[in-house]
C-alpha positions in Angstrom: 234.0 141.5 163.2 234.0 142.9 166.7 230.8 142.3 168.7 229.8 145.1 171.0 227.8 144.3 174.2 225.7 147.2 175.2 224.8 148.3 178.7 221.3 147.0 178.1 222.6 143.6 177.1 224.7 143.4 180.3 221.7 144.3 182.4 219.5 141.7 180.7 222.2 139.1 181.2 222.6 140.0 184.9 218.8 139.9 185.4 218.6 136.5 183.8 221.3 135.1 186.0 219.6 136.5 189.1 216.4 134.8 188.2 218.2 131.5 187.6 219.9 131.9 190.9 216.5 132.4 192.5 215.4 129.0 191.2 218.3 127.4 193.0 217.2 129.1 196.2 213.5 128.2 195.7 214.5 124.5 195.1 216.3 124.5 198.5 219.8 124.1 197.1 221.3 127.4 198.2 224.1 125.8 200.2 225.1 123.1 197.8 228.5 123.2 196.1 228.6 124.6 192.6 230.1 121.5 191.2 227.1 119.5 192.5 224.6 121.9 191.1 226.4 121.9 187.7 226.5 118.1 187.7 222.8 117.9 188.5 222.0 120.3 185.7 224.1 118.4 183.2 222.5 115.2 184.2 219.0 116.8 183.9 219.8 117.9 180.3 220.9 114.3 179.5 217.7 112.9 181.0 215.5 115.4 179.1 217.2 114.4 175.8 216.8 110.7 176.5 213.2 110.6 177.8 210.4 112.9 176.5 208.2 111.9 179.5 210.7 113.3 181.9 210.0 116.9 180.8 206.3 116.6 181.5 206.9 115.0 184.9 209.3 117.7 186.0 207.1 120.5 184.6 204.3 119.3 186.9 206.7 119.3 189.9 207.8 122.8 189.0 204.3 124.1 188.4 203.3 122.8 191.8 206.3 124.6 193.4 205.2 127.8 191.7 201.7 127.4 193.0 200.4 125.6 189.9 201.2 128.5 187.6 203.0 127.5 184.4 206.3 129.4 184.0 
């Protein structure tokens, strides 16, 4: 079966990637190397899986960065 990606799907995918890139900029990591960013994200995923409290702690930090609005 061949999957067809529509123009709308591509636009939504591009929009999502743009938003995720914006988070990198907002975190002050714009000029870091991609391998460092990927390593950090992989480490974050592992820490989230290992420690349920880590999610809450990081959510609070993120909410503060967004001006206390939950996103």
